[in-house]
C-alpha positions, 0 to 999 in steps of 0.5 A, a space after each residue: 240322564 242313565 247311559 244307554 247300553 243299547 245305544 252303544 254296544 251293537 253286535 256284529 257276530 253271535 255270542 256263545 250262549 249258556 256257561 260258555 258264554 258266561 266264561 267268556 264274557 265278564 263285562 256288564 255291557 258284553 252281557 246286554 249285548 248277549 241279551 240282545 243276541 238271544 232276543 234276536 234268536 227268540 230265546 227269552 228266557 236266557 236273554 232275561 238271565 243275562 240282562 238281569 246279570 247285566 244289571 247286577 254288575 252295573 250295580 257293582 260298578 256304581 252305575 245305577 243308570 245303566 243297571 236301570 236299562 238293563 232291568 228294563 230290558 229284563 222287564 221286556 223279555 219277561 212280557 215275552 215270556 208272560 204275554 197274557 199278563 198285564 202286570 208284566 207290560 206294567 212292569 216294562 212301563 214303570 221301568 221305561 218311564 224312570 229312564 227319562 227318555 233314553 233310547 231303548 235298543 228294541 230289535 232292529 229299531 231304538 225306541 225312545 224310553 218314553 214311547 216304550 212305557 206308553 206302548 206297555 201300559 196301552 198293552 196292559 190296559 188292552 188285555 185287562 179290558 178285554 178279560 172277561 164277559 160282563 154280566 149284566 148290560 151295564 157291564 156290557 155298556 162299561 166294557 164298550 166305552 173302556 174299550 173305545 177310550 182305549 182305541 182312541 188312545 191307540 189312534 191318538 197316541 201311537 197313531 201311524 208310528 210302528 209299535 216297538 213291542 209287538 214288532 219285537 215280539 214277532 207280531 208283525 209291523 203294527 201301527 197304533 190306528 191299526 191296532 185301534 180297529 179291534 178294539 173299536 170292533 169289540 166296543 160295538 160288539 159290547 154295545 150290542 150286546 148292552 143293547 140286546 135286551 132291550 132294543 135288538 134292532 140298535 143292538 144288529 146296527 152295532 154289530 153292523 158297526 163292528 163288522 166294518 171294523 173287523 173288515 178293515 182290520 183283515 179279520 175276516 172270521 170275526 167279521 164274519 161272526 158280526 155280520 151272523 149276529 146282525 142277520 140274527 138280530 135283526 130277524 123277527 118271528 111269530 113265536 109257534 107256541 103262543 103267537 108273540 111277535 119278537 125280534 131278536 133271534 138267539 136272545 128274545 126268541 130261538 129255534 127249536 127242532 121240530 117236524 111240520 107236515 104240510 097241513 101243520 104248516 098251512 095252519 100257521 095264521 095270517 101273520 107275515 112273520 114266520 113261526 118256523 124255518 124255511 126247511 121246516 125242520 124247527 119251529 120258532 119259541 119266544 124266549 118265555 115259551 122256549 124257557 118254559 119248555 125247557 125248564 119243563 123237560 129238565 123236571 121231567 128228566 130229573 124226576 126220571 132220573 130219580 126213578 130210575 136211581 131208585 129202580 136201580 138201586 132196588 136192582 142192585 140190592 136184589 143182586 147183593 142179597 142173591 150174591 150173600 146167598 150164594 156165598 152162604 151155601 159154598 163149603 168153607 
């Protein structure tokens, strides 16, 4: 099992940095400790350089074990500089897993390298799963399943233990059970988007579950956003244009700005569902009518734009001829 410079070389004073430090510090263990000191100051780029330099010195001395530890610290520093790159966390996991359980110094904590590898893998997957928006319901279902699975892994594998990497990266004290909550919320939201095309009421229920998870995580803005979706997806209306009754505002029906007089409002028929908003400043249109209106508007706008383009080009051509005529009469 390789040695552990993090276990043996704790600092009691700050080192100089930059070229002055390199002029004074020669040994690989000292370079590792300088790297830790730079990490404590948030100077990740210089810490990365010192850890890599330490790894080179350990290799030169034939100490492959401590070289591997120094390279793991370098991977940790790289991820701090590239926090949105899953590959940076994968590199931590690969390097830490190869150490076989050695204790790693991460800020004020010492964590087994196996735990660090597991954390890094989870953080890499968290970035990958959160990326992109699916194009269809099946894609949303797959995303929901991946998020739910990852949430359960944070709960089961990390649990109430404080995660070393997020704490080192100044993200606060984060426990696995707490990190799982936003993932569970996003899983419910993704499932809601998978259901909205066929069952808006079920989609609203999923967003209600997401709202509760966001609230448990202390994420008020996200909880409010989910609550707004609950209200929209559970809302029903009668299409002003065709009379179809639909549920799911923002997907199956939309609000379109309009102006309604009292007489017009009273002529809405006997449906219990509204066909316009409470302030009578917009009507409700089902998805079919809404799209038809907007496509027709687009066609009209395009046609009018082409007409204006023709008129403008004619006027420009007239202007060019007039300028040419004026230039012809200017004596040279």
